[in-house]
N, C-alpha and C positions, 0 to 999 in steps of 0.2 A: 693671573693668580690672585690679585688683590681682591677682586670681586668674590672669588671662591672662598678665600680666607675670611672675608667679612661675613659671608653667609654662614660659615661654620661658627664664627664667633657669636653671631646672633642666635644661631641654633642652640649653642651651649648655654647662652645666657637665658634662653627660654626654657630651661630645666628639661632639656632632652625631649622636646615636644613630640618628636617623631621616633623616639625610642633608641636613638644612637648614643653611644658613649662619646664624651668629649676627648677622651684620650685615644686619639687615632693617629695613624701615620698616613698622610696624604699619598695616595697611589697604591695602598696595600689592599690586596684581595686574597682569596683562597680558592683552591680547587675543591669542589664538592663531588666526590665520586660515590657511586652507590652499588658497587659490586660486592654485596654482602648478603648472607643468608637471612639475617634479621636486621632490617633497616629501622633506624629511628624515624618516626613520622616526619614528613617534610615540614609541617608547621613547627614541630619541636626544633628542627635544625635551623629554620629561619629565625626563630626567636633566639636561639643560641648565637647566631651570627650578629643579630642586633644587640644582644646583651654584651657582646665582646667588641662592639664598635666596628665590626667588619662591614664595609660599605660596598665591596665588589666581590662577585663570586663567578667562578668559571665552572661550567657544567660540561659533561661529555655527551649530552644528548639534549633533547628538548621535551623531556617527559612531562605529560600534562599535570600530574599530581604535584611535581616539583614546581612547575611554572605557576600553578594555581596558588601554591603556598607563598610564592614570592610576590604575588600580586599585591600592590599597595604597600610593600615594604620599603620602597625607596632605594633598594639595593640595586646597583648596576650589575647587569648580567651578561656574560658571554655564553651563548648557547652553541651547540655543536652539531655537525653532521658527521656521523661515524664514517670511517674509511670505506666500509662495505656499501655505503649509499652514494659514494662519489660518482660512480659510473652512471647511476640513475640521474644525477644532477647534470649530466652532460646533455640532457634534454631540457631546453629552456622552459617548456610547459611544466615539466616536473619541478624545476627550480621555482617557478612562479607559484605552484601549488604549495611547495614547502614554505616559502616565505609567507604566503597568506595564512597557512595553518599555524606556523610557529612564531611569527613576528607580528604581522598585521593584526591577528586576533587579539593580541595582548596590548596593542598600541592605543590605549585610552587612559583617561585620567583615573588613577587608581589601579592601573594595570601593571605590567612588568616593564621595567626600564632596561630594555635590551640595548646594549651598547655595541657588542660585537657578535658576529657569526663566525665560529671556527669551522673552516671548511677542511674536514679531516683532522687527524691527530698524528703528527709525525709521519706523514705518508711516504717520505723519502728515506726512511731508515734503511741502512744498508741490508739489514736482515730481511727486508721485504723483497729484495731482488728485483726492484723496478715494477712491482705489481700495480702501483698507483701512479706511476710516472706520467702516463699519458691521459689520465682522467682528472687529475687534480686541477690543472690550470683552467680547462673548460668549465669545471664545476665552480671554481672561484669566479670566473667571468659571469656565468649565468646567475649565480646568487647575488653578486653585487649589482648586476644590471636589473635583476628583479626587484631588489631593494630600491634602486633608483627609480624604477618605473612606478613603484608603489608609493613614491613620495617620501621614502624613509632614508634615502641614501646620504642625506646630510648628517644624520644622527646615528645611523647604524652602519658599521663598516665590516666588510668580509675580510678575514685574514686566514692564514694557514699556520697553525702552530707547528713549528719544526724543531726537530732534535738538533742539538749542536753539532751533530756529525755531518750536517750539510756544508760546513765550511771547515777549513783546516789550514795549517801552516806547513810549508815543505819541510821534509825531514832534515835537510841541510841548513835550514834557517827557521827553527821552531819558535818564533817570536810573534806577538800579536800584530806588529806592523806588516808582517808578510802574509796576513790572512787572505785567503781566496776561497771561493766556492768550489766544491768538489768538481773535478773535471767532468765526470759523467753526468752531472746535472747542471752544469754552469749555464748552458744556453736556456734551459727551462727556468732556472732560478732568476735569470735576468728578465725574462718575460713576466714572471710573477711579480717581481719587485717593481718593475716599470708600471704594471697595471695597478698595483696597490698604491703606489705613490700618486698616480693620476687620480685615484679616488680618495686620497688622503687617509688611507688605511695604514696601520702599523705593521711592522715586521714582528711576528711573535715567535720567540725562541725559548726552548726549555734547556736550562743549564743546571747540571747536577754535580757539584764538587764531590759528593759522596761517591759517585760512580767513577770519577777519576781515581779515587783512592782504592775503590773496590776492584777495579780492573787492572791495577798495576801494583805489584808488590813493592816495586822500587820507588813509587811515588812518595815524595816528601810529605809526611803526615801533617805537619803544621800548615802546609801550603793549602790545605783544604779549608782552613778556617781564616779568620780575619785578625788574628792577634799575635803576630810575631814570627812569621816565617822568614827565612833568609830570602832576600829579594832576588828576582830575576830582572836583569837590566836590558832594556830594549831601546836603543838610541837615546840613552840618558834617562828614560822613564823607568822607575822602579816598580815592579809588580810583586806585591807581597802575598797575593792569594790567587788561586786558580780562577775564581769567579771573575775578577777584573780582567785577567788575561784572556779568558774565554770570551767575555763580552766584547772586549776591544778587538779580538780577532774577527768577530762579526762586523764591527764597525769598519775595520780595514777591508773586509771582503765587499761590503757595500760600497765603500769608497772606490774600490778597484773597478766597479762596473758603473761608476758615475753617480751613486746615490748615497754619498757619505753622510748626509744629514737626515736620512730617513728616520722617522720615529720608530723606536724599538720598545716592545713590551715583553717582559719576562713572563711567559705563560706558565712555567712550573719551576720552582726551586724549593728545595727542602732537604730534610735529613731523616732517615728511618730510625726506628728504635728497637727493632728486633731483626733476627734473621742473618746476622753477620757479626763478627767479632768487633767491628767498628760501629755497628748500628745499636746504639743504646741511648738512654735518656741524657746521660752526661754529655756525650758528643753532640746530640741534637740541641741541647740547651746552649752549648758553646757556639754552635753554628748560628742558630737563630739570634742569639744575643748580639753577635757581631754583625750579622746581616741587618737586623732591624735598627740597630743604633746608627748604622751608616745610612739606611734609608731615611730615618728621621732627620738626620743632619744634612740630607740632600748632597751627600758626598759624591755620588756617582762613581765613574771610573776615570782613569787618566785621560782617555780620549773623549769621554762624554761626562764631564762633571755636571752635577746638578740633579734635578728631579728625575725620578725613575718610577715607572709603573710596573708592579709585579704581583703575581699570584702565588702564594705559598702552596706547596704540595706536601700534604694535603690536609683536609679538615678532619676526617674520621678514618680509622683503619677499615680495610675492606677484606673480608676473609675468604672471598672467592676470586680474587684477582689471580691471573696467571703468575706462576712462580718461575716461568722460564728464565727471566733475567736473574732471579735469585730469590731466596726465601724472604728477603726484606721487602718484597713488593707489597705485602699485605700489611705493612707496618709504617706507612709514611705519615699517619695522622698526627696532628697536634693533640687530638683527642682519641681516646679508646673507642672501641665499637659502640659503647653505651653513652658516648658524649661526655665522659669524665676526662678532665685534663691529665696529661701524662707528667707534666713538670711545670714549674713556675716560670713563666716568661711574660714580659711586659710588651704587648703588641705595639705600644706607643714608641718603643725604642728608647725610652728615657731612663732605663736602668732601675726601675722601681721593683722589679722582680715580683710583680703581683701575679697571683694565680689567675689563670684563665677562668672564666665563669662557666660552670658545667651546664649541660642540658638539664632542664627542669622537668619534674613529674615523669621520670623514666619508669616504665613498667617492666619488671623482670618476671621471669618464670619463678616457680616455687624454689625455696631454699633446699634443693636436692641435688646431689651429685652422683655420678656413677663411678665406681672404683673397682679395682682388681679384687676379686674374691679370695682372701687368704686361705679359705678352706677348699679351694678348687683342687680336685684330685688329678685330673688329666690335663697336663699343660702342653701336650704334644702339638697342639694347634694354636698356641698362644701367639706366635709370630704371625700366623695367617690372619688372626682376628685383629691384631693391632694394625696390620697392613690394611685390612678392610676398613677399619674405623678412620684411618688417616687418608684413605682414598675418598671418603665422603665428608670429611671435616678437616679443619685446619690444624695441622700439627707443627707448623713452622717454628714455634717457640721451643721445640725440642731440639732444634738443630744446633750445630756448633756455634758458640759465641752468644747464644740466646739465653733468656732468663730461666728456662727449664732444662737446660742442657746437663745439669748436674744430678738429675733424678736417677735413681737406681732402676733396675729392670721392672720392678713392680710399679714404681712411680711412673715410668714411661707408659706402662699398660693402663694405669688409672687415668693418666692425662688423655691418652687416645680415646679410651672408652667414654670419658666424660664429655669431650668436645663433640663426639658423635651423638651422645645422649641429648645434649643441649640443642644441637642442630635439628634433631628429631622431635623437638618440643617436649622433651622429657617423657616420651612414650615408654612405659615400663618394659615393653617388649624389646626396646632398643638398648636395654642394659641387661643383657644376658650373656651374649658371646659364648655360647655353648657351655654355660655354667661357670665361666671364668670372671663374671662381673656381678656386682650387686649394688643396689641403690642405698645411699646413706644420707642422713640429714646433718652429718658433721662436715664442716668445711675441711676439705682435704688438701687445701693449698699448702705448699711447702716453701718457706723462705720467701725469695723473690718471685717464685713461680706461682702465678695465680691461676687456680682452677675456676674458670669463669662459669657464671650462670647467665644464660642467654636472655635476650629480650623477649617479651611476649610478641609473637608473630603478628604483624599487622595484616589486614585483609589484602593489601597490595603486594605483599611479599610472596614471591614464588620461589621455593627452595629447590625442588627436585630437578628441574631442567638445567639449572646452573651447575648443580653438583654432578649430574651425569656427564655434562660436557667436560668436566675437569678430570674425569677418571684417569685418562691416559697420562696427563701431566703429573697427577699426584702419586702415581705409582713410584715416583722417584723417592718416596718416603721409605722405601724398603731399607735404606741405609740406617734407619733408626733401629732396625731389628738385628743388626749385626753384633 
């Protein structure tokens, strides 16, 4: 650590020669997801990362435009193989091809600093019913062996980001020290852990205190944060928050199979700001403020005090993510869809409450909105038209507990019509809805409910395929029409 700290001291003393902020937290990264109808240009996002001193980023693929933008940035990168490609990686030849295309290609001075390859994303979720159970470990082996063969194995490690549901404590003794891997995957997890330890790769886990609160109405609210919950005592150790308890349950599970000292990376941790009564800027600020201050102080957890590497989830809101888990899924970003910060938070964890630095030179569509036409005569199909708009655009902020939940019926219609209008790049024909909508140049936002203007669509943005794929899921929005 002394050499690393000295380097950073020299870097800061050199007036940010490489564009990084001196106000950093060692070990802090972010997840950069791109499931949006209108994406910020990758170069804009990379500059935003640098402006905010973020030196690590986790991706969910290895998209060429994203990787090209990261080239020469000095940002450490975790690239990913989606779950749907794991079976293909069971072929060693395919794994070699993938490594050559997505890692070796960028391994040059001024290239991309790939640190990890994420083999799948939470492939052992209970909701997947074992779909990826038999293909994950062979894919992991082949990718790491291909990295080793390419001469990259010392610096690039293959890992499997896993949901915290892969381990648990027994119902009759629900404390961290009793942590074990799930019975149905215990044998497979032992093989994966043993292989990763052999290759000096970390265990990557996603921990979401928000979901503990969301999924259990009896969950103690303050226990989701870091500032004053009634402690739970486990063999004399006091746990005052669910993050520590969850993390140490994993430590115990690793210890139970003989690898209690294995390196752990937090692949995802964060708090959403819309889509649920507890998903708002205030709670997100409270959570991040506590988390980052502990990270900066190298507090760690009771069973693992000290340094911790983690990736916040996430960087930017994504308006076409699946809402199967909940409406909040599209609102995990520290930044809005347009790269503007949602709240003041000091990423250094030093309590300065400085605003995040927004994306620069963002291009918006014209200052036009689509609204409910107050002169409309026939409203018999209003519900059908709102439902149509919300099938092809994101209406999650209209849901219970969200910022636009207090709109009246006409307001709901205007919101739905406008998000559809913006997704369609303000095509005049997309603001008709059988005569029930009209275009206006007056900002129709109401109170805390922001009627957005979308970004100018980039050439790399493909809107229609993603939206069509979401049709079945988004039909759930009919509840808005009741």
